C-alpha positions in Angstrom: -16.7 -13.0 -29.9 -17.3 -9.2 -29.4 -17.6 -7.5 -26.1 -19.9 -4.5 -25.4 -18.8 -2.4 -22.4 -21.6 -0.2 -20.9 -20.8 2.9 -19.0 -23.6 5.0 -17.4 -22.6 8.4 -16.2 -24.6 11.0 -14.3 -23.2 14.6 -14.1 -19.5 13.4 -13.6 -17.7 14.4 -16.8 -14.4 15.0 -15.0 -14.6 11.6 -13.4 -15.4 9.9 -16.7 -12.6 11.6 -18.5 -10.0 10.9 -15.8 -10.8 7.4 -14.8 -13.0 5.2 -17.0 -12.1 6.7 -20.4 -8.3 6.2 -20.2 -8.8 2.6 -19.2 -11.1 2.0 -22.2 -8.6 3.6 -24.5 -5.7 1.5 -23.2 -7.3 -1.9 -24.1 -4.8 -4.2 -25.9 -7.7 -6.0 -27.6 -9.8 -3.7 -29.7 -12.6 -6.2 -30.4 -15.1 -4.3 -28.3 -17.5 -1.4 -28.4 -18.1 1.2 -25.8 -21.6 2.3 -25.0 -21.9 5.5 -23.0 -25.3 6.6 -21.5 -25.3 10.2 -20.5 -27.9 10.2 -17.8 -29.3 13.7 -17.6 -27.7 14.8 -20.9 -24.7 16.7 -19.2 -23.2 18.9 -21.9 -19.6 18.5 -20.8 -20.0 14.7 -21.0 -21.5 15.1 -24.5 -18.4 17.2 -25.5 -16.0 14.6 -24.1 -17.5 11.8 -26.1 -18.0 13.9 -29.2 -14.3 14.8 -29.2 -13.0 11.3 -28.9 -15.6 9.5 -31.0 -14.4 10.6 -34.4 -10.8 9.5 -33.8 -11.3 6.4 -31.7 -10.2 3.1 -33.3 -13.1 1.2 -31.6 -16.9 1.8 -31.9 -18.5 4.2 -29.5 -22.3 4.4 -29.1 -23.5 7.5 -27.3 -27.0 7.8 -25.8 -28.6 10.6 -23.8 -31.5 10.1 -21.4 -33.6 12.3 -19.2 -32.8 11.7 -15.6 -35.8 10.0 -14.0 -37.6 11.4 -11.0 -36.5 9.7 -7.7 -40.0 8.2 -7.4 -39.5 6.4 -10.7 -36.6 4.4 -9.4 -32.8 4.3 -9.8 -31.5 6.1 -12.9 -28.5 3.9 -13.2 -30.7 0.9 -13.8 -32.6 2.6 -16.5 -29.3 3.7 -18.1 -27.9 0.2 -18.1 -31.0 -1.2 -19.7 -30.6 1.4 -22.5 -27.1 0.2 -22.9 -28.3 -3.4 -23.1 -30.7 -2.4 -25.8 -28.0 -0.7 -27.8 -25.3 -3.5 -27.3 -24.3 -5.4 -30.4 -21.7 -7.7 -28.8 -22.0 -11.4 -28.0 -21.1 -10.6 -24.4 -21.7 -7.5 -22.3 -19.9 -5.9 -19.4 -20.2 -2.8 -17.2 -17.8 -0.1 -16.1 -18.8 2.8 -13.9 -17.4 6.3 -14.7 -15.3 6.3 -11.5 -13.7 2.9 -11.9 -11.2 1.5 -14.4 -10.3 -1.8 -16.1 -6.8 -3.2 -16.7 -5.5 -2.9 -20.3 -5.9 -6.7 -20.8 -9.5 -6.8 -19.5 -11.2 -7.2 -23.0 -8.6 -9.7 -24.1 -8.8 -11.8 -20.9 -12.6 -11.9 -20.7 -13.0 -12.7 -24.4 -10.5 -15.5 -24.1 -12.1 -16.8 -20.9 -15.5 -17.1 -22.6 -14.0 -18.6 -25.7 -12.1 -21.2 -23.6 -15.2 -22.0 -21.5 -18.1 -22.3 -24.0 -20.5 -23.5 -21.2 -20.1 -20.3 -19.2 -22.8 -17.7 -19.6 -21.9 -15.2 -16.9 -18.6 -14.4 -15.1 -16.8 -11.9 -13.0 -13.2 -10.8 -12.8 -11.5 -10.1 -9.5 -11.1 -6.5 -8.4 -8.4 -4.5 -6.7 -10.6 -2.6 -4.2 -10.2 0.3 -1.8 -12.5 2.4 0.4 -11.8 6.1 0.8 -13.3 8.6 3.1 -14.0 12.0 1.5 -14.7 15.3 3.1 -15.3 18.6 1.3 -14.2 17.0 -2.0 -10.8 15.8 -0.6 -9.7 12.3 0.4 -9.1 12.4 4.2 -8.4 8.7 4.6 -7.3 6.3 1.9 -8.2 2.7 2.6 -5.8 -0.2 2.4 -6.1 -2.0 -1.0 -7.5 -5.5 -1.0 -8.5 -8.0 -3.7 -12.0 -9.3 -4.0 -13.5 -11.8 -4.4 -11.2 -14.4 -3.1 -9.5 -16.9 -5.3 -11.8 -19.7 -6.4 -14.9 -17.9 -5.1 -18.1 -19.8 -5.7 -21.5 -18.5 -6.9 -23.1 -19.6 -3.6 -20.7 -17.4 -1.7 -21.8 -14.4 -3.8 -25.5 -15.3 -3.5 -25.1 -15.6 0.3 -23.2 -12.3 0.4 -20.2 -14.0 1.8 -18.1 -12.5 -1.0 -18.4 -9.1 -2.7 -20.3 -9.0 -5.9 -20.0 -5.8 -8.0 -21.1 -5.2 -11.6 -17.8 -3.6 -12.6 -16.1 -6.3 -14.6 -19.3 -8.5 -14.6 -19.6 -10.1 -18.1 -22.6 -12.0 -19.4 -24.1 -13.2 -22.7 -26.3 -10.5 -24.2 -28.8 -13.0 -25.4 -31.5 -13.8 -22.8 -30.0 -11.3 -20.4 -31.9 -10.0 -17.4 -33.1 -6.4 -17.1 -31.9 -4.1 -14.4 -34.5 -3.4 -11.7 -34.8 0.3 -10.9 -36.6 -0.6 -7.6 -33.1 -1.3 -6.2 -30.2 1.0 -5.6 -27.8 -0.3 -2.9 -28.6 -3.9 -3.9 -29.1 -3.3 -7.6 -25.9 -5.3 -8.5 -26.8 -8.1 -6.2 -30.4 -8.3 -7.5 -29.1 -8.4 -11.1 -26.8 -11.3 -10.1 -29.8 -13.1 -8.7 -31.7 -12.7 -11.9 -28.8 -13.9 -14.0 -28.4 -16.9 -11.8 -32.0 -17.8 -12.2 -31.7 -17.5 -16.0 -28.5 -19.5 -16.4 -28.1 -21.6 -13.3 -25.1 -22.3 -11.1 -23.2 -24.5 -13.6 -23.0 -21.7 -16.2 -21.2 -19.3 -13.8 -17.4 -18.9 -13.9 -14.8 -16.9 -12.0 -12.0 -15.3 -14.0 -9.3 -15.3 -11.3 -7.4 -12.5 -13.1 -7.4 -9.1 -11.3 -8.8 -6.9 -14.0 -10.8 -4.1 -12.3 -9.7 -1.2 -10.1 -12.6 -0.2 -7.8 -12.5 2.7 -5.4 -15.5 3.0 -3.1 -15.9 6.3 -1.4 -18.0 7.6 1.5 -19.9 9.9 -0.9 -20.9 7.2 -3.4 -24.1 5.1 -3.6 -23.0 2.7 -0.8 -21.1 5.4 1.1 -24.1 7.7 1.4 -26.6 4.9 2.1 -27.9 3.8 5.5 -28.8 0.6 7.3 -32.5 1.3 7.0 -32.1 1.4 3.2 -30.2 -1.8 3.2 -32.9 -3.5 5.3 -35.7 -2.2 3.1 -34.1 -3.3 -0.2 -33.1 -6.7 1.0 -36.5 -7.2 2.5 -37.9 -6.6 -0.9 -35.9 -9.5 -2.2 -37.0 -11.8 0.6 -40.6 -10.8 0.2 -40.4 -11.6 -3.5 -38.3 -14.8 -3.1 -40.6 -16.6 -5.6 -38.9 -14.5 -8.3 -35.5 -15.8 -7.3 -35.6 -19.6 -7.7 -31.9 -19.8 -7.3 -32.3 -19.0 -3.5 -33.0 -22.1 -1.5 -34.5 -22.0 2.0 -31.2 -21.8 3.8 -30.2 -18.8 1.6 -33.4 -17.1 2.4 -32.8 -17.6 6.1 -29.4 -16.1 5.6 -30.9 -13.0 3.9 -33.5 -12.7 6.7 -30.7 -12.7 9.3 -29.0 -9.9 7.4 -32.2 -7.9 7.3 -32.5 -8.2 11.0 -28.9 -7.1 11.4 -29.4 -4.1 9.3 -32.7 -3.2 11.0 -31.0 -3.4 14.4 -28.1 -1.3 13.3 -30.5 1.3 11.9 -32.0 1.6 15.4 -28.8 1.8 17.4 -26.3 3.3 15.0 -24.8 6.6 16.2 -24.5 7.8 12.6 -27.2 8.0 9.9 -24.8 6.5 7.3 -23.9 2.9 7.2 -20.5 3.8 5.8 -19.4 6.4 8.4 -17.0 9.2 7.8 -14.1 7.7 9.6 -11.3 9.8 10.9 -7.9 9.7 9.3 -6.4 7.6 12.1 -9.3 5.2 12.3 -8.6 1.5 12.1 -9.0 0.1 8.5 -12.2 -1.7 7.8 -12.2 -5.4 7.3 -11.9 -6.4 3.6 -15.6 -7.4 3.3 -18.4 -5.2 4.9 -22.1 -4.7 4.4 -23.9 -4.8 2.1 -21.4 -7.1 0.7 -21.1 -9.1 3.9 -21.9 -8.8 7.6 -19.8 -11.3 9.5 -18.8 -9.1 12.4 -20.7 -6.4 14.3 -18.8 -3.2 13.8 -20.5 0.2 14.1 -17.6 2.0 12.4 -18.7 1.4 8.9 
């Protein structure tokens, strides 16, 4: 069983070279291919991949794409769809340029799928951290935590009671969903919904191994987003609930409550961003926060 790892990168060659690339090169199991989509055709990114492709002992597929206009939707989704089109593995995974996977990621996930032939989609657990960045420097480094929790269920992910993130998400390539460029903050969550509709609850599995190192920053997609954006995107899912048969009425009610929460925060928040630039001495955020989960009202996000 071969694994295809898709990495979409947009004008971050240094990040790609320092974070994602070394973790790809360190894999103990070489039965994988790496697919790199250079969104925007950055020349430095091209040079990095060209320099390692000839000497790599695993296949590398390199794709360039023109960065779409904002009105056309989220470029990352277009890039990941190109990666899916190019993938040749039985199973597919995702790794962003600013995150890394453990050396045993490929070995563990391949073994997991081979030992659970009924599983069609799965996630590994992540070592996560949230950092605040000002002027290119980390001014507050968050406390590490592991997510999701041990024995997390699909329902908890669909209800946003646990964090779902596409880094380390693995699914069968055959019959896979397409990434929806109408979503940005909730792109990963919407893709999980599509996957759950295709394969159902019984075909989901959690690999309890901690195989991904994920650092969320205040300047990333989530970090630079705001409550109004969260409410708008989640409302789009609710209004198109017929497309997500996996969501029963109680789950829809839950999402509607979250939309109300985000809308209210958008009106009363003292900062435009949902993930505020906290001071160095600020209290550490709870392990799970919007849009992953809103369980407590805290305006210090």
